[in-house]
C-alpha positions as CSV (number, residue, x, y, z in Angstrom):
1,M,-5.4,-2.7,-17.5
2,L,-2.1,-1.3,-16.6
3,V,-2.4,0.9,-13.7
4,A,1.3,1.4,-12.9
5,S,4.6,0.8,-14.4
6,L,8.4,1.7,-14.2
7,K,10.7,1.5,-17.3
8,E,14.5,1.3,-16.9
9,V,14.1,3.6,-13.8
10,E,17.2,4.7,-11.7
11,F,17.2,6.5,-8.4
12,G,19.2,7.2,-5.5
13,Y,20.1,9.4,-2.6
14,N,23.2,11.8,-2.3
15,D,24.4,10.9,-5.8
16,I,24.6,7.1,-4.8
17,P,22.1,5.1,-6.9
18,C,19.8,2.8,-4.8
19,I,17.7,1.5,-7.3
20,Q,18.7,0.6,-10.9
21,D,17.3,-0.8,-14.1
22,A,13.8,-1.1,-12.5
23,N,11.0,-2.6,-14.8
24,V,7.7,-3.1,-13.3
25,E,4.2,-3.4,-14.5
26,I,1.1,-3.5,-12.3
27,Q,-2.1,-4.7,-13.7
28,S,-5.3,-3.7,-12.1
29,G,-7.1,-6.5,-9.9
30,E,-3.6,-7.9,-8.8
31,F,-2.2,-8.7,-5.2
32,V,1.5,-7.9,-5.5
33,A,4.1,-8.3,-2.9
34,V,7.3,-6.2,-2.9
35,T,10.1,-7.9,-0.9
36,G,13.8,-8.0,-0.4
37,P,16.4,-7.5,2.6
38,N,16.4,-4.6,4.9
39,G,17.9,-1.5,3.2
40,A,16.7,-2.8,-0.3
41,A,14.9,0.4,-1.2
42,K,11.4,-1.2,-1.1
43,S,9.9,1.8,0.3
44,T,11.6,4.0,-2.5
45,L,10.2,1.8,-5.1
46,L,6.5,2.5,-3.8
47,K,7.3,6.3,-3.6
48,L,8.6,6.2,-7.3
49,M,5.6,4.2,-8.5
50,L,3.2,6.8,-6.9
51,G,5.2,9.8,-8.2
52,L,6.1,11.0,-4.7
53,L,9.9,10.8,-6.0
54,E,11.2,11.8,-9.3
55,P,13.5,9.0,-10.8
56,W,17.0,10.2,-12.1
57,K,16.5,8.1,-15.2
58,G,13.6,6.2,-16.9
59,K,9.8,6.6,-17.0
60,V,7.2,6.1,-14.5
61,F,3.5,5.6,-15.3
62,L,0.5,6.1,-12.9
63,S,-2.9,5.7,-14.7
64,S,-5.2,8.8,-14.0
65,A,-8.3,6.7,-14.5
66,N,-9.7,3.5,-13.4
67,E,-11.5,0.7,-15.6
68,E,-14.7,2.6,-15.3
69,G,-13.1,5.8,-16.7
70,R,-13.3,7.6,-13.5
71,R,-10.3,9.1,-11.5
72,L,-8.0,6.5,-10.1
73,R,-8.3,6.5,-6.4
74,V,-5.1,5.5,-4.6
75,G,-4.9,4.6,-0.8
76,Y,-1.4,4.7,0.5
77,V,-0.3,3.7,3.9
78,S,3.5,4.3,4.5
79,Q,5.7,3.0,7.3
80,Q,5.8,6.1,9.3
81,I,1.9,7.2,9.1
82,S,1.1,5.3,12.2
83,A,3.6,7.2,14.4
84,F,1.1,9.4,16.1
85,N,2.2,11.1,19.4
86,S,0.2,10.7,22.4
87,G,-1.3,14.1,22.1
88,F,-2.8,13.7,18.8
89,P,-6.4,14.9,19.2
90,S,-8.5,13.0,16.9
91,T,-10.7,10.0,17.9
92,I,-10.5,6.8,15.7
93,L,-13.7,7.4,14.2
94,E,-12.9,10.8,13.3
95,F,-9.7,10.1,11.8
96,V,-11.0,7.2,9.7
97,R,-14.0,9.2,8.6
98,S,-11.8,11.9,7.2
99,G,-10.8,9.5,4.6
100,R,-14.0,10.1,2.9
101,Y,-13.2,13.5,1.9
102,A,-11.0,12.0,-0.7
103,S,-13.9,11.3,-2.7
104,G,-15.1,14.8,-2.9
105,S,-14.7,18.3,-1.4
106,W,-13.1,19.0,2.2
107,F,-16.1,21.4,2.7
108,R,-18.8,18.9,1.6
109,K,-21.2,17.5,4.5
110,L,-20.6,13.8,5.0
111,L,-23.8,11.7,4.4
112,K,-25.1,8.3,6.0
113,E,-23.1,6.5,3.2
114,D,-20.0,7.9,4.4
115,D,-20.6,6.8,7.8
116,R,-21.6,3.4,6.6
117,L,-18.2,3.1,4.8
118,T,-16.3,4.2,7.8
119,E,-18.2,1.8,10.0
120,M,-17.4,-1.0,7.5
121,A,-13.7,-0.2,7.2
122,L,-13.3,-0.1,11.0
123,R,-15.1,-3.4,11.6
124,Q,-13.0,-4.9,8.6
125,V,-9.8,-4.3,10.7
126,G,-11.4,-5.1,14.1
127,M,-11.3,-1.6,15.5
128,W,-15.0,-0.6,15.5
129,D,-15.4,-1.1,19.3
130,L,-12.6,1.2,19.9
131,R,-13.9,4.1,17.7
132,K,-14.3,6.6,20.5
133,R,-10.8,6.3,21.8
134,K,-8.1,8.8,21.0
135,I,-5.4,7.7,18.4
136,G,-2.6,8.8,20.7
137,E,-3.8,6.0,23.2
138,L,-3.2,3.2,20.8
139,S,-0.6,0.6,20.7
140,G,1.5,0.7,17.3
141,G,-0.3,-2.3,15.7
142,Q,-3.5,-0.6,16.3
143,K,-2.2,2.6,14.9
144,Q,-1.4,0.6,11.8
145,R,-5.0,-0.9,11.6
146,I,-6.6,2.4,11.8
147,C,-4.3,3.9,8.9
148,I,-5.5,0.8,7.0
149,A,-9.2,1.3,7.6
150,R,-8.8,5.1,6.5
151,A,-7.4,4.0,3.3
152,L,-10.1,1.4,2.8
153,A,-12.8,4.1,3.6
154,Q,-11.6,5.9,0.6
155,E,-12.8,3.2,-1.6
156,P,-9.5,2.9,-3.4
157,D,-8.9,1.3,-6.8
158,M,-5.2,0.8,-5.7
159,L,-4.1,0.1,-2.3
160,V,-0.3,0.6,-1.7
161,L,0.9,-0.4,1.7
162,D,4.4,-0.3,3.1
163,E,4.9,-3.1,5.7
164,P,1.2,-2.9,6.9
165,T,1.5,-5.9,9.4
166,T,4.1,-4.3,11.5
167,G,3.0,-4.8,15.3
168,M,0.3,-7.4,14.4
169,D,0.4,-10.9,15.9
170,Q,0.2,-14.0,13.7
171,G,-3.5,-14.4,13.8
172,S,-4.0,-10.7,12.8
173,R,-1.6,-10.9,10.1
174,F,-3.4,-13.8,8.6
175,G,-6.7,-12.0,9.0
176,F,-5.3,-9.0,7.2
177,Y,-4.0,-11.1,4.2
178,E,-7.7,-12.6,3.9
179,L,-9.0,-9.1,4.0
180,M,-6.6,-7.9,1.1
181,H,-7.3,-11.0,-0.8
182,H,-11.1,-10.1,-0.5
183,Q,-10.5,-6.5,-1.7
184,V,-9.0,-8.2,-4.8
185,K,-11.4,-10.8,-5.6
186,A,-14.6,-9.2,-4.4
187,H,-14.1,-5.5,-5.3
188,G,-11.4,-5.8,-8.1
189,R,-9.0,-3.6,-6.2
190,T,-5.1,-3.6,-6.9
191,V,-3.0,-4.3,-3.8
192,I,0.6,-3.5,-3.7
193,M,2.3,-4.5,-0.2
194,V,5.9,-4.4,0.9
195,T,6.4,-7.5,3.4
196,H,9.1,-9.5,5.0
197,S,6.7,-12.3,5.7
198,L,6.4,-13.7,2.2
199,D,6.0,-17.1,3.3
200,E,2.8,-16.2,5.1
201,V,1.3,-14.2,2.4
202,A,2.4,-16.1,-0.7
203,P,-0.7,-18.3,-1.0
204,Y,-2.8,-15.1,-1.5
205,L,-0.5,-13.3,-4.2
206,N,-0.6,-12.9,-7.9
207,R,2.8,-11.9,-8.2
208,I,6.0,-11.1,-6.2
209,I,8.4,-8.1,-7.1
210,E,11.9,-9.0,-5.4
211,L,14.7,-6.4,-4.8
212,E,18.2,-8.1,-5.2
213,R,21.6,-6.7,-4.6
214,K,23.7,-6.0,-7.7
215,E,27.4,-7.1,-8.0
216,D,28.5,-3.2,-7.6
217,G,26.2,-2.9,-4.5
218,G,23.2,-1.2,-5.7
219,W,19.7,-2.7,-6.0
220,K,18.0,-4.1,-9.0
221,C,14.2,-5.3,-9.5
222,C,14.1,-9.1,-9.6
223,T,16.9,-11.1,-11.1
224,T,17.3,-9.4,-14.3
225,T,16.6,-5.8,-15.7
226,S,13.1,-7.2,-16.6
227,C,10.7,-8.2,-13.7
228,S,8.2,-9.5,-16.3
229,G,9.8,-12.8,-16.5
230,H,10.5,-13.4,-12.8
231,F,7.3,-12.8,-11.1
232,V,6.2,-15.9,-9.0
233,P,2.6,-16.6,-9.7
234,V,0.7,-18.0,-6.8
235,G,-2.8,-19.6,-6.8
């Protein structure tokens, strides 16, 4: 099932294009990496895909429903989302539990199932034992983990992660790749992840979207105007 796509998309800032001729299709149940040099508009590509930015040209599609016909749930973790200041008042547990409101009204009473899913998400990222600590006391890598946990607690159909392993040591990064692989294989979730550590994560991936510089200085998706013939299948 097609969950997201970009067709002949162009976008830029201050009248200067940074993405041109972007053609991307994301199918449900895929683990996809987005890679490219610094400044290659990888974060911009994700925001266009999610409808957070309007393209100058072309068409963007994001499915409104999952394969079961229910509303598509998207868990998005941006690069900046873990930059909480030291005075942020919430505990880890409160912050991750708030992700459960994505499945219903903000005014509903949280149930035991919400608590179970919150605990499971925190255990999956290795932060359950620190659940009573204030977010402002955490390291950058720990903040990144709880943002991922909050996204997992939402039971998303699609996880969109912008450099999620920033601040993690090598062991933690490989544990994270295993976790995302499990989300795809066991739960049928779609994972789209911006990364610079392509060699590490490649064995877990289905496909790779690579942004490359055009001759005129802009960025294009993969090596031609169509990504479909230039994804690298792995495993």
